[in-house]
C-alpha positions in Angstrom: -29.7 72.9 -19.6 -31.0 73.3 -16.2 -33.3 70.1 -16.1 -36.1 69.6 -13.7 -39.4 67.6 -13.9 -42.0 70.2 -12.8 -45.6 69.6 -11.8 -48.9 71.3 -13.1 -52.1 70.5 -13.1 -51.6 67.0 -11.4 -49.3 66.3 -13.7 -45.0 65.7 -13.6 -43.5 66.3 -16.8 -39.6 66.7 -17.7 -38.9 70.7 -18.5 -35.9 72.7 -18.3 -35.6 76.1 -16.5 -34.9 79.3 -18.9 -34.9 82.7 -17.7 -37.0 81.9 -14.8 -39.4 80.4 -17.0 -40.3 76.3 -17.5 -40.2 74.8 -20.6 -42.0 71.2 -21.0 -39.7 69.3 -23.2 -41.9 66.9 -24.5 -44.3 69.4 -25.6 -41.4 71.4 -27.0 -40.1 68.7 -29.7 -43.4 67.8 -30.5 -43.9 71.3 -31.6 -40.8 71.5 -33.7 -41.5 68.2 -35.1 -44.8 69.3 -36.1 -43.6 72.5 -37.7 -41.4 70.2 -39.6 -43.9 68.5 -41.1 -43.8 65.3 -39.3 -46.0 62.4 -39.6 -46.3 60.6 -35.9 -44.7 63.3 -34.4 -46.4 62.7 -30.7 -45.1 59.1 -31.3 -41.6 60.2 -32.3 -41.3 62.8 -29.3 -42.5 60.5 -26.8 -39.7 58.1 -27.9 -36.6 60.5 -27.9 -37.6 63.1 -25.7 -40.0 61.5 -23.0 -42.2 63.2 -20.5 -39.9 62.8 -17.6 -36.5 62.8 -16.9 -36.0 59.2 -15.8 -36.8 58.0 -19.4 -34.8 61.2 -21.0 -31.5 60.2 -19.5 -31.6 56.8 -20.9 -31.9 58.5 -24.5 -28.1 59.5 -23.5 -26.5 62.5 -25.3 -29.0 62.3 -28.6 -32.1 63.1 -26.7 -30.4 65.7 -24.6 -29.4 67.5 -27.8 -32.6 66.6 -29.2 -34.0 68.6 -25.9 -31.8 71.4 -26.4 -32.6 71.9 -30.1 -36.2 71.9 -29.4 -35.9 74.9 -26.3 -34.1 76.6 -29.0 -37.0 76.3 -31.3 -39.8 77.2 -29.3 -38.1 80.5 -28.1 -37.8 81.5 -31.3 -41.5 80.1 -32.1 -43.2 80.9 -29.1 -46.5 81.0 -30.9 -46.3 77.0 -32.3 -47.2 75.3 -29.3 -51.1 73.0 -29.6 -50.5 73.0 -25.5 -49.2 75.0 -22.6 -46.1 74.2 -22.3 -43.8 77.5 -21.1 -45.0 78.4 -17.4 -43.4 81.0 -15.1 -41.6 79.2 -12.4 -44.1 80.7 -9.6 -46.7 78.6 -11.3 -45.6 75.2 -10.6 -43.8 72.9 -8.5 -40.3 72.3 -9.3 -39.5 68.5 -8.4 -35.9 66.8 -8.3 -34.2 66.0 -11.4 -34.3 62.7 -11.1 -37.8 60.7 -9.6 -37.1 57.2 -9.5 -33.3 56.2 -10.3 -32.7 52.4 -10.3 -29.5 53.2 -7.8 -28.9 56.1 -5.2 -24.9 55.5 -4.1 -23.6 57.5 -1.6 -19.9 58.1 -0.7 -18.6 58.2 2.6 -15.5 59.7 4.1 -14.4 61.6 0.9 -13.6 65.1 2.0 -10.2 65.1 3.8 -11.3 67.8 6.6 -14.8 65.7 7.2 -12.5 62.4 7.5 -10.2 64.4 10.1 -13.2 65.6 12.3 -14.6 61.9 12.8 -11.3 61.0 13.9 -10.4 58.5 10.5 -7.5 57.7 8.5 -8.0 58.5 4.9 -9.5 55.4 3.2 -7.6 53.6 0.2 -10.8 52.6 -1.5 -14.2 54.6 -1.6 -16.5 53.9 1.1 -20.1 53.3 -0.4 -23.8 52.8 1.2 -27.3 53.3 -0.5 -29.9 55.4 -0.3 -33.3 54.6 -2.2 -35.9 56.6 -4.4 -38.2 56.7 -1.5 -35.8 59.5 0.1 -36.0 62.1 -2.8 -37.5 65.2 -2.4 -37.6 68.3 -4.3 -36.0 71.9 -3.9 -39.9 73.1 -3.0 -40.6 70.4 -0.4 -39.8 70.3 3.3 -37.8 68.1 4.8 -39.9 65.9 7.3 -38.7 65.4 10.9 -40.4 62.3 11.9 -40.6 61.5 15.8 -38.4 58.6 15.8 -35.3 60.7 16.7 -33.7 64.1 17.7 -30.5 63.9 16.0 -31.6 64.8 12.4 -28.7 65.9 10.8 -28.0 67.5 7.4 -24.7 66.6 4.9 -24.3 68.9 1.6 -23.2 66.8 -1.4 -22.3 67.3 -4.9 -24.1 64.7 -6.7 -23.9 63.3 -10.2 -26.4 61.8 -12.3 -25.1 59.1 -14.6 -26.1 59.1 -18.2 -25.4 56.3 -20.2 -24.5 52.7 -19.4 -20.7 52.3 -17.9 -19.2 48.7 -17.1 -15.1 49.2 -16.7 -14.9 52.6 -17.3 -11.3 54.5 -17.5 -11.0 57.7 -15.6 -9.7 59.3 -18.7 -13.1 58.1 -20.1 -15.1 58.9 -17.1 -16.7 62.1 -17.5 -18.4 61.0 -20.9 -20.5 59.0 -18.8 -21.8 61.8 -16.5 -25.4 63.0 -17.9 -25.2 66.3 -15.4 -24.6 67.7 -11.6 -27.1 68.5 -8.8 -27.0 69.2 -5.6 -28.4 66.7 -2.6 -29.0 67.1 1.3 -27.9 63.4 2.7 -30.3 63.8 5.3 -29.4 61.8 8.5 -31.1 60.6 11.6 -27.5 59.8 13.6 -28.5 57.9 16.3 -30.3 54.9 14.2 -27.7 55.4 11.8 -25.0 54.6 14.2 -27.3 52.1 16.3 -25.9 49.2 14.1 -22.3 48.8 12.1 -24.4 49.3 8.7 -25.6 53.1 8.1 -28.5 52.0 5.6 -31.4 52.4 8.2 -30.2 55.8 9.6 -29.9 57.3 5.7 -33.3 55.7 4.0 -35.7 57.5 5.8 -38.9 58.9 3.6 -37.8 62.4 2.6 -34.1 62.3 3.8 -32.7 63.3 0.0 -33.7 66.7 -1.0 -32.2 67.3 -4.6 -32.1 70.3 -7.0 -32.7 72.8 -7.7 -32.0 71.6 -11.3 -29.4 69.2 -13.2 -26.9 71.1 -14.9 -25.9 69.2 -17.8 -22.4 68.1 -18.6 -22.3 70.1 -21.2 -22.5 72.9 -19.4 -20.4 72.4 -16.3 -17.3 70.2 -18.0 -15.3 70.4 -15.3 -16.8 69.0 -12.1 -13.0 70.3 -10.1 -12.5 73.3 -8.1 -16.2 73.9 -7.1 -16.7 75.9 -3.8 -19.7 74.1 -1.5 -21.3 76.4 1.3 -24.0 74.7 3.4 -26.0 77.1 6.3 -28.5 76.5 8.6 -30.6 79.7 9.2 -27.7 81.7 7.5 -25.0 80.0 10.0 -22.5 78.7 8.1 -22.4 75.4 9.0 -19.8 73.3 6.1 -17.3 74.8 3.7 -15.3 73.6 1.2 -14.3 72.8 -2.4 -14.8 69.7 -4.1 -10.5 69.9 -5.2 -10.8 68.3 -1.4 -12.5 65.4 -2.9 -10.7 62.1 -1.6 -11.9 60.3 -4.9 -13.2 62.6 -7.5 -15.8 62.2 -10.0 -13.5 60.4 -12.5 -12.3 58.5 -9.9 -15.9 57.4 -8.5 -17.1 56.8 -12.4 -14.4 53.9 -13.0 -14.1 52.7 -9.0 -18.1 52.0 -9.1 -18.4 50.7 -13.0 -15.9 48.2 -12.1 -18.2 47.0 -9.5 -21.1 47.3 -11.0 -22.9 48.3 -14.0 -24.2 52.1 -13.6 -27.1 52.9 -15.9 -28.7 56.2 -17.2 -30.2 58.2 -14.1 -28.2 56.4 -11.4 -27.8 59.2 -8.7 -24.1 59.4 -6.9 -23.6 61.6 -4.0 -19.7 62.5 -3.7 -19.6 62.6 0.1 -19.7 65.2 2.5 -17.8 68.2 4.0 -16.8 68.9 7.6 -19.0 70.8 10.1 -22.0 68.3 10.2 -23.9 68.8 13.7 -22.8 65.9 15.0 -19.2 66.6 15.1 -20.0 69.9 16.8 -19.4 70.7 20.4 -21.6 70.0 21.7 -23.8 68.4 18.8 -26.2 70.4 17.1 -29.0 69.2 15.2 -31.6 70.3 13.1 -34.8 71.5 14.6 -38.5 72.3 13.5 -38.3 75.2 11.4 -34.7 75.5 10.4 -33.8 76.2 7.0 -31.0 74.3 5.7 -29.3 76.0 2.2 -26.5 74.7 0.1 -24.9 76.6 -2.0 -22.3 74.9 -5.1 -20.5 76.9 -7.9 -22.0 76.7 -11.3 -24.6 74.3 -9.6 -26.9 76.5 -7.9 -28.7 76.9 -4.6 -30.9 74.1 -2.5 -33.4 75.5 0.1 -35.4 73.4 2.4 -37.2 73.8 5.4 -37.4 71.2 8.4 -40.7 70.6 9.0 -41.8 68.1 12.3 -44.6 65.7 10.9 -46.7 63.5 13.8 -46.9 60.6 10.9 -44.5 58.1 12.2 -41.7 56.7 9.9 -40.7 53.1 10.0 -37.2 52.0 10.2 
């Protein structure tokens, strides 16, 4: 499945993209249960296939399997809806595939070429930091460029979403704890990032984590290795790598992180960015108002956002 949240008529709900259509997962499951003669079908659907992805991931594989079954049912029985639940994709606003994760964990210095361009040695343990839910944007949103800095930078990030509670997980079992994969642009204000030893303040400005275009569930993308990653700015290639170049791959990260903290369904992990960031160019080249940043990852899709200057002041 390709999971999203979508907004239509002022309401944001969980959906799946199928052939340029958006199917409402909760309404689809309601229709299936009603057709099966189930009493309290609305309450049952709310419990097992909720109307938002944050709660959907909490249901684990069972909820995702029920959601897939509901999609199959409604495609075969489109007349069974009581409510409008199939939309043309251009008639809705596509939101990020998570809305309010408990944790957004970011990994730094995790691609060999990026480590070298920054003049550092390969780490013996993952370098981790955090972003927060205030940073999340969807694929239809502009990246706000606040007048707090002129050093706005991009970072292409292959991203996974945790699918069930994970604690002390082995590398061998790690992928069983992943709900699916998406793309994030770890937008960074470089001078703010570097004005202290901790990076947090340059990483957590509102709207600094565009995410999407959807989440590809792990049953469709079973192997996250060997995926090409390309970032362009206004069509110019700036970053290009393959997830085979990760120092710490998804398996290692799930195991490492789950031995530090309990990972919960819906937690987001950004696996790191490759070489080619703007700050490392000669001369450094940062994003400007109107720039279009596009990230493409094999088997995941493409995330494209436009930079838009804003006069509103962000507090950092």
